[in-house]
C-alpha positions in Angstrom: -0.2 0.0 -0.1 1.0 3.2 -1.0 0.1 6.3 1.5 0.8 9.7 -0.1 0.5 13.2 1.8 -0.9 15.9 -0.1 -2.5 18.8 -0.8 -6.0 19.7 -2.8 -8.0 22.7 -3.1 -5.8 24.4 -0.6 -6.2 21.3 2.0 -4.0 19.6 3.3 -4.8 15.2 3.6 -3.4 11.5 3.6 -4.5 9.3 1.1 -3.8 5.5 -0.6 -2.1 6.0 -3.8 -4.5 3.7 -6.3 -2.9 3.1 -9.7 -3.7 -0.5 -11.1 -2.4 1.1 -14.9 -5.6 1.1 -16.6 -6.3 4.8 -15.9 -5.8 7.7 -14.3 -4.1 7.2 -10.9 -6.5 8.6 -7.9 -5.9 9.5 -4.4 -8.2 7.6 -1.9 -8.5 10.3 1.2 -8.2 9.1 4.5 -9.7 10.2 7.8 -6.6 11.4 10.0 -3.4 10.6 10.3 -2.8 6.9 9.4 0.8 7.0 11.0 -0.5 7.6 14.4 -4.1 5.9 14.0 -5.8 3.6 11.4 -5.8 3.5 8.1 -9.0 4.8 7.3 -10.8 5.5 3.6 -13.3 7.9 3.1 -15.3 7.7 0.4 -13.7 10.4 -1.5 -11.2 10.3 -4.6 -9.0 12.9 -6.4 -7.1 12.7 -9.4 -2.9 12.3 -8.3 -2.4 14.9 -11.6 -4.8 17.4 -9.6 -2.6 16.9 -6.4 0.3 19.0 -4.6 2.7 15.7 -3.7 4.4 16.6 0.1 6.8 15.2 2.0 4.5 11.5 3.3 5.5 12.6 6.7 6.6 15.6 8.8 8.8 13.8 11.3 7.5 14.9 14.8 10.8 14.1 16.6 13.9 13.6 14.4 16.0 12.4 11.7 17.9 9.4 12.5 20.5 9.1 10.1 23.8 6.4 9.3 26.7 7.1 7.6 29.3 5.1 5.8 26.4 2.1 5.7 27.9 1.3 2.0 31.3 0.1 1.8 31.7 1.2 -1.9 30.7 4.9 -1.0 33.0 5.1 2.2 36.0 4.3 0.0 35.0 6.9 -2.6 35.0 9.5 -0.1 38.8 7.8 1.5 36.9 6.2 4.4 36.5 2.7 6.0 33.3 1.2 7.1 33.3 1.9 11.0 33.0 -1.1 13.6 29.8 0.5 15.0 27.1 2.0 13.0 27.6 6.2 12.7 24.6 8.0 13.8 23.8 11.6 13.3 20.8 13.7 13.2 19.4 15.7 10.9 16.6 18.3 12.3 13.1 17.9 10.8 13.3 21.4 9.8 15.8 20.2 6.7 12.4 17.8 5.4 10.9 19.2 1.9 8.8 17.1 -0.6 8.5 16.1 -4.0 9.4 19.5 -6.6 10.2 21.5 -3.3 13.4 23.3 -3.6 16.9 21.9 -2.5 18.4 25.7 -1.4 21.9 26.3 -2.0 23.3 27.6 1.4 25.4 30.7 1.1 27.6 28.9 3.2 28.6 26.9 0.8 30.2 26.5 -1.9 30.1 22.2 -2.6 26.8 20.5 -1.7 26.3 16.7 -2.7 23.3 14.4 -3.0 23.1 11.2 -1.5 20.2 8.7 -2.6 19.2 6.7 0.4 16.1 4.4 1.9 14.3 6.2 4.6 12.3 4.1 7.3 9.3 5.7 8.6 8.3 4.5 12.3 5.2 3.8 13.0 5.1 2.6 17.0 7.3 3.8 20.2 9.8 1.9 20.0 12.8 1.4 22.7 15.6 -1.2 22.4 14.1 -3.1 20.2 15.7 -6.6 18.8 16.3 -6.9 15.5 14.4 -9.9 14.9 11.0 -7.7 16.2 12.1 -4.4 13.7 9.1 -5.4 11.4 6.8 -4.8 14.6 7.6 -1.0 14.8 8.1 0.0 10.8 5.5 2.1 9.3 6.6 1.8 5.5 9.4 2.9 3.4 10.4 5.7 1.2 12.8 7.5 -0.9 15.2 10.0 0.0 17.8 12.1 -0.6 20.7 13.2 2.6 21.8 16.6 0.9 25.6 17.1 2.4 27.5 20.4 2.4 30.7 18.3 1.6 33.0 21.1 3.1 31.3 21.8 5.8 31.7 18.5 6.6 35.2 18.6 6.6 35.4 21.5 8.1 33.6 21.5 10.9 34.6 18.3 11.9 31.1 17.2 12.6 27.9 16.9 11.0 25.4 18.7 12.4 25.1 22.0 9.7 26.5 19.9 7.0 23.3 17.9 6.8 21.3 20.1 8.8 20.0 23.2 6.8 16.5 23.4 5.1 15.9 21.7 2.7 18.5 19.4 3.0 16.5 16.0 3.3 13.8 15.9 1.0 11.7 12.3 1.2 8.9 10.9 -1.1 7.1 10.7 -3.4 4.4 8.8 -0.7 5.3 5.7 1.8 5.1 2.4 0.4 3.8 -0.4 3.7 4.5 -4.0 1.8 8.5 -3.1 1.0 10.6 -5.5 1.6 14.3 -3.6 2.4 16.5 -6.6 1.5 17.5 -5.8 -2.1 16.3 -3.5 -4.8 17.8 -1.1 -7.2 19.1 2.7 -5.6 19.8 5.1 -7.7 20.0 9.1 -8.7 20.5 10.7 -11.8 21.2 14.6 -12.0 19.8 16.6 -15.1 19.2 12.8 -16.7 22.9 11.3 -16.0 23.2 9.0 -13.7 25.1 9.3 -10.9 24.7 6.8 -8.6 23.8 2.9 -9.2 23.3 0.5 -6.5 21.5 -2.3 -4.5 20.1 -2.2 -1.6 21.6 -5.7 -0.6 24.7 -4.2 -0.9 24.1 -2.1 2.9 27.0 -2.8 5.4 23.7 -3.4 8.1 20.7 -4.2 7.4 17.4 -1.8 8.3 16.7 -4.3 11.0 20.4 -3.8 12.7 19.7 -0.3 12.6 16.4 0.0 14.1 18.0 -2.0 16.9 21.2 -0.4 17.5 19.1 3.6 16.9 16.1 2.1 19.6 19.5 1.2 22.1 20.4 4.8 22.2 16.9 6.8 22.2 13.4 6.4 21.8 11.8 6.6 18.6 8.4 8.1 18.3 5.7 6.9 15.0 6.7 9.6 12.1 10.6 9.6 12.9 12.5 8.3 9.7 15.8 6.2 9.9 18.0 7.5 6.5 20.6 4.0 5.8 23.2 5.2 4.4 23.9 5.8 0.6 25.2 4.4 -2.3 28.8 5.4 -4.1 28.3 8.0 -6.6 27.7 11.1 -5.0 28.1 14.2 -6.7 27.6 17.8 -7.0 24.7 20.0 -7.1 24.3 23.3 -8.7 21.7 26.1 -9.1 19.9 25.1 -12.1 19.9 21.0 -11.8 16.8 18.7 -10.9 17.9 15.3 -9.4 15.6 12.2 -9.1 16.2 10.0 -6.7 14.8 6.5 -7.0 14.2 3.2 -5.6 12.3 0.2 -7.3 9.2 -1.2 -5.5 8.7 2.4 -4.2 9.2 5.2 -6.5 10.9 8.3 -8.0 11.6 11.2 -5.9 12.3 15.0 -7.9 13.7 17.9 -6.7 14.8 21.4 -8.6 17.9 23.5 -7.0 18.0 26.6 -7.0 20.1 29.7 -4.8 19.6 30.8 -1.6 17.9 34.0 -2.6 
């Protein structure tokens, strides 16, 4: 099931994406917030083409991200895969949705894309063993862990480099029935392939990352976990369009603009 968050006629809604491939895709409106409540369809439909898709979830608490979870990406930046998961936080104010612009900050001269599988948490989770991780996961979406690479190097920590407003595009919807063990993941800039990998190359599985994060702090419904990026990261400049995609979920496109 694919669940989207969208705007239609000035109102915000959640909806189930109904696309059987035989006609125009539609959104079946839902009552309330399905992440913290039940999935309750209404007898109202909106053509997908008439809706403005938003970030499928705005984290109430945090975005938890993991670095160097693909060996080839670690090596391309001159690093090794760490012995323990490398975890950091992005503010929820960095989250934007499909087609919203990534804004290049004045403080950086080198911003890069990083396509990632994003995990949406659906239940309060603390000290969850990997074997029970599926029980606290609501679904999966596509993310772009946008990074100011020069600030990442100069600061010695990653909060500023990865925390600017618009530096966490996610979307286009949440897939609740996705198998994260394998699947093609990639990114294109202006139609040119930059990143292309497979989820089965992650050093640590989604379940292990949930276990690790929940052993440190409580995960709340709506929290988002980013699971690392494959090799091929590269620069973004104003005027670019970056498209991040994962087989079985969908594609997330965002234009890139300079700060006003």
